[in-house]
C-alpha positions in Angstrom: 95.5 134.9 30.0 94.5 138.4 31.1 95.1 139.1 34.8 92.3 140.7 36.6 93.1 144.0 38.6 93.4 143.2 42.3 90.8 144.8 44.5 91.9 148.2 45.9 93.0 148.1 49.5 91.1 150.8 51.5 94.3 151.4 53.5 96.4 151.9 50.5 97.1 155.5 49.3 94.9 155.1 46.4 92.2 153.2 48.4 92.3 155.9 51.1 91.8 158.7 48.5 88.9 156.8 46.9 87.3 156.2 50.3 87.6 159.9 51.2 86.1 160.8 47.8 83.2 158.5 48.4 82.6 160.0 51.8 82.5 163.5 50.4 80.1 162.4 47.7 77.8 161.0 50.4 78.1 164.3 52.3 77.1 166.4 49.2 74.2 164.0 48.4 73.0 164.2 52.0 73.5 160.4 52.4 76.3 160.4 54.9 75.9 158.5 58.2 77.0 159.8 61.6 79.9 157.2 61.6 80.9 158.2 58.0 81.0 161.9 59.0 83.2 160.9 62.0 85.5 159.0 59.7 85.7 162.0 57.3 86.3 164.4 60.2 89.4 162.5 61.2 90.9 162.4 57.6 89.9 165.8 56.2 92.4 168.5 55.1 92.3 171.9 53.6 92.3 170.7 50.0 89.3 168.5 50.7 87.4 171.4 52.2 88.2 173.5 49.2 86.6 170.7 47.0 83.5 170.6 49.1 82.8 174.3 49.1 83.4 174.5 45.3 80.8 171.7 44.8 78.2 173.3 47.2 78.3 176.6 45.6 79.4 175.5 42.1 82.5 177.8 42.4 85.6 177.4 40.3 89.0 177.0 41.9 90.1 180.6 40.8 87.2 182.0 42.9 88.2 179.9 45.9 91.8 181.2 45.6 90.4 184.8 45.5 88.5 184.4 48.9 91.1 186.5 50.7 90.7 189.4 48.2 88.2 191.5 50.1 86.9 194.8 48.7 89.8 197.1 48.8 88.0 199.8 50.8 86.8 197.3 53.4 90.3 195.8 53.6 91.8 199.1 54.3 89.3 199.9 57.0 89.8 196.5 58.5 93.6 196.9 58.6 93.3 200.4 60.0 91.2 199.2 62.9 93.5 196.2 63.5 96.5 198.5 63.4 95.1 200.6 66.1 94.2 197.7 68.3 97.5 196.0 67.8 99.3 199.2 68.7 97.6 199.2 72.0 98.6 195.5 72.3 102.3 196.2 72.0 102.1 199.1 74.3 100.9 196.8 76.9 103.6 194.2 76.1 106.3 196.9 76.3 105.0 197.8 79.8 105.9 194.3 81.1 102.4 193.0 80.7 103.7 189.4 81.1 105.9 189.6 84.1 106.0 186.2 86.0 107.7 188.0 88.9 104.9 190.5 89.4 102.0 188.8 91.4 99.7 191.7 90.3 100.0 190.5 86.7 99.2 186.8 87.3 95.7 187.2 85.8 96.8 189.1 82.7 95.7 187.4 79.5 97.2 187.6 76.0 94.4 187.1 73.6 94.5 186.4 69.8 91.3 187.1 67.8 90.6 185.8 64.3 87.2 186.3 62.7 84.7 188.3 60.7 82.7 191.5 61.2 81.3 190.5 64.6 85.0 190.8 65.7 86.0 193.7 63.4 83.2 196.1 62.3 85.5 198.7 60.9 83.3 201.8 61.0 81.2 203.5 63.7 80.0 200.3 65.6 81.7 199.1 68.7 82.1 195.3 68.2 82.8 192.3 70.4 86.6 192.7 70.3 86.3 196.3 71.2 84.5 195.3 74.4 87.0 192.6 75.3 89.9 195.0 74.7 88.5 197.4 77.3 89.7 195.1 80.1 93.1 196.4 81.6 94.4 192.9 82.2 93.6 191.7 78.6 96.0 192.4 75.8 94.2 191.7 72.5 95.9 191.1 69.2 93.4 191.1 66.3 93.5 189.5 62.8 89.8 189.8 62.3 88.5 191.1 59.0 84.9 192.0 58.2 83.7 190.0 55.2 86.3 187.2 55.6 85.4 183.5 55.0 86.0 180.8 57.5 87.7 178.8 54.7 90.1 181.6 54.0 91.0 182.0 57.7 91.8 178.2 57.7 93.8 178.1 54.4 95.6 181.5 54.9 96.7 180.4 58.4 97.7 183.9 59.5 96.6 182.9 63.0 99.2 180.0 63.0 102.2 182.4 62.8 100.7 184.7 65.4 100.0 181.8 67.7 103.7 180.8 67.6 104.8 184.3 68.2 102.4 185.4 70.8 101.8 182.1 72.7 98.3 183.5 73.7 96.3 182.4 76.7 93.2 182.6 74.7 92.2 182.2 71.0 89.0 183.6 69.8 87.4 182.6 66.5 84.2 183.9 64.7 83.5 182.6 61.2 80.9 181.1 58.9 78.5 184.0 58.3 80.1 185.3 55.3 80.6 181.8 53.8 76.8 181.6 54.0 75.3 185.0 53.1 78.0 186.9 51.1 77.4 187.6 47.4 73.8 186.3 47.6 75.0 182.8 48.3 72.0 182.3 50.7 70.0 181.6 47.5 72.1 178.6 46.8 71.2 176.8 50.0 67.4 177.2 50.3 64.7 175.7 48.2 61.4 177.5 47.1 59.1 174.7 48.3 59.0 172.6 51.5 61.1 169.5 51.6 62.6 166.9 54.0 66.3 167.2 53.6 66.9 168.0 57.2 64.9 164.9 58.3 67.0 162.7 56.0 70.2 163.7 57.8 70.6 161.6 61.0 73.5 163.9 62.2 71.4 167.1 61.8 68.4 165.5 63.5 70.7 164.4 66.4 71.9 168.0 66.8 68.4 168.9 67.8 67.9 165.9 70.0 71.0 166.9 72.0 70.0 170.6 72.3 69.5 171.9 75.8 66.0 173.1 75.1 65.4 173.6 78.9 68.1 176.3 78.8 67.9 177.6 75.2 64.3 177.0 74.2 63.5 175.9 70.7 60.4 177.5 69.1 59.3 174.3 67.4 56.8 175.9 65.1 59.3 178.4 63.8 62.0 175.8 63.5 59.9 173.0 61.8 58.5 175.5 59.3 61.8 177.1 58.5 63.9 174.0 58.3 61.7 172.6 55.5 63.1 175.3 53.1 66.8 174.3 53.8 68.2 172.4 50.9 70.6 169.5 51.0 73.3 172.0 50.1 72.6 173.8 53.4 72.9 170.6 55.3 76.2 169.8 53.5 77.3 173.4 54.4 76.5 172.8 58.1 78.6 169.6 58.1 81.3 171.5 56.1 81.5 174.1 59.0 81.8 171.2 61.5 84.7 169.8 59.5 86.4 173.2 59.2 86.1 174.1 62.9 87.3 170.6 64.0 90.3 170.7 61.7 91.2 174.3 62.7 90.9 173.7 66.5 92.4 170.2 66.7 95.4 171.3 64.7 96.1 173.9 67.3 95.6 171.6 70.2 97.5 168.7 68.7 100.6 170.7 68.3 101.2 170.6 72.0 102.9 174.1 71.8 100.1 176.0 73.6 99.6 174.3 76.9 96.5 175.5 78.6 95.2 177.6 75.7 91.5 178.3 75.8 89.6 178.5 72.5 86.3 180.4 72.4 83.8 180.3 69.5 80.5 182.2 68.8 77.5 181.5 66.8 75.6 184.7 66.0 71.9 185.4 66.7 68.7 185.1 64.7 68.9 187.9 62.0 65.8 189.7 60.5 65.7 189.9 56.7 64.7 193.5 55.9 64.8 196.3 53.4 63.8 199.0 55.9 66.3 201.7 55.9 65.4 203.0 59.4 63.9 206.3 60.6 66.0 209.3 61.7 66.5 209.1 65.5 69.1 211.1 67.2 70.4 208.3 69.4 70.6 205.9 66.4 71.7 208.3 63.8 74.1 205.8 62.2 71.5 203.2 61.4 70.1 204.8 58.2 73.5 205.7 57.0 74.9 202.2 57.4 71.8 200.6 56.0 71.8 202.9 52.9 75.5 202.3 52.0 76.4 198.8 53.2 73.9 196.5 51.4 71.0 196.3 53.8 68.6 193.7 52.4 71.2 192.3 50.0 72.5 189.6 52.3 69.3 188.0 53.3 66.0 189.4 51.9 67.1 189.7 48.3 68.6 186.2 48.0 65.4 184.7 49.6 63.3 186.7 47.2 65.3 185.3 44.3 64.0 181.8 45.3 60.5 183.0 45.5 60.4 183.1 49.3 58.9 186.6 49.8 56.7 186.2 53.0 58.6 188.1 55.8 57.5 185.6 58.4 58.6 182.7 56.4 62.0 184.4 55.7 62.4 185.0 59.5 61.7 181.4 60.2 64.2 180.1 57.7 67.0 182.2 59.3 65.7 181.0 62.8 66.3 177.4 61.7 69.7 178.1 60.2 71.0 179.9 63.2 69.6 177.5 65.7 71.4 174.6 63.7 74.6 176.6 63.3 74.9 177.1 67.1 74.1 173.5 67.9 76.7 172.5 65.3 79.3 174.7 67.2 78.3 173.3 70.5 78.6 169.7 69.2 81.9 170.4 67.7 83.3 171.7 70.9 81.8 168.7 72.8 83.7 166.4 70.4 87.0 168.2 70.8 86.6 168.6 74.6 86.3 164.8 74.9 89.9 164.4 73.6 91.2 167.8 74.9 89.2 168.4 78.1 88.3 172.0 78.9 89.8 173.5 75.8 86.9 174.8 73.8 84.1 177.1 74.9 81.2 178.7 73.1 79.5 182.0 73.6 75.8 181.6 72.5 74.0 184.8 71.5 70.6 183.3 70.3 67.8 185.5 71.3 70.1 188.3 72.7 69.5 190.9 70.0 65.7 190.7 69.7 63.7 192.1 66.8 64.8 195.8 67.0 68.4 195.5 68.1 69.9 195.3 64.6 72.0 197.9 62.9 71.6 196.0 59.6 70.6 192.5 58.6 73.7 190.9 60.0 75.1 193.2 62.8 73.6 194.2 66.2 73.6 197.7 67.5 76.6 198.5 69.7 74.9 197.8 73.0 74.3 194.3 71.9 77.9 193.8 70.7 78.9 195.1 74.1 76.7 192.6 75.9 78.2 189.8 73.9 81.7 190.9 74.5 81.0 191.1 78.2 80.1 187.4 78.1 83.3 186.7 76.4 85.1 188.5 79.2 83.2 186.3 81.7 84.1 183.2 79.8 87.8 184.1 79.6 87.9 184.8 83.3 85.6 182.0 84.2 84.2 184.2 87.1 80.9 182.3 86.6 80.4 178.6 85.5 79.1 177.9 82.0 75.3 177.4 81.6 76.1 173.8 80.3 78.7 171.9 78.3 81.3 174.8 78.2 78.6 177.1 76.8 78.2 180.7 78.1 75.0 182.5 77.3 74.2 186.1 76.4 71.2 187.3 78.2 68.1 187.1 76.0 66.2 190.2 75.0 62.4 190.3 75.2 61.0 189.2 71.8 59.1 192.5 71.3 62.2 194.6 71.7 
């Protein structure tokens, strides 16, 4: 008599792995429920995240392992800027920056920054971290690298070592932009004809239902037009970002090593797909130079054109929907974490702050806008003013025509 195989226990090691695989499959098919996403969020690890991103972008494992290998010139420029920043950091430390017996230094803050080119634009531009480091009572140590993926930040874990060494008061993190738009990957997460993938995802729909539209208005026409061109792979990527940030931040907070640490995230502004190289103006002399030599048009406009989306207004609306959802995802992630770790996570929201004409290239604001965003980070760190809502600090909007 043949014995039948006993049913697999969901709580057994094999049953647990199968359950997680089923949840990941549901996520990638855009068939995952809010409760299932919550279940996955509480069991995910770095290996699972690597599997998800491979399947979203059809990448092989070798490519995933090479995420940290940035262009050698870019890496050198990133390292040079960080070296200069971190030299200033140690100069402050050597000057008894953290002296518990000196009442004048009670408000001094040690800050660790990990992130992408909004935190480290290595040539010409003054970026967000440059502005934060201008404060005399802030000592900023930077690991940020232009072009870096959020997944690489999580798997390389350079910030983990520095957290243990520095014991910072504040940890700043900016990531996700390069995962989405580097190497024409934007073409992989849009579809050439309107669809309803967003409407099928109860979690994504709930993000908008929770949005504080009284404070950060939603242009419903732009959003509802643009969101129809987001494929199920973009919705999967959005949930993937939620899982990454949740894992990264909760691992820091669960360690109980960094009592009182404040973690601040940011979510970019609505970019403008463009090939325009910029006219020669004395006060913005660097714009044509950067646009000519650093891929202006290649991040957004060309990938959309690859999918047959060539209308400039439609391209703008697609990016509007993406960035609106990305910021709402960041706010929701912080809300979830703050429920368990009250007052730990804050978000700096830049939506609408750059405007139509405030961009150096497709992805990076002009210095004055980086400076304004950096000033809001300063305000958040000091908490000199209350957040606008739910631990969210807002960068002042620019008039739409500017």
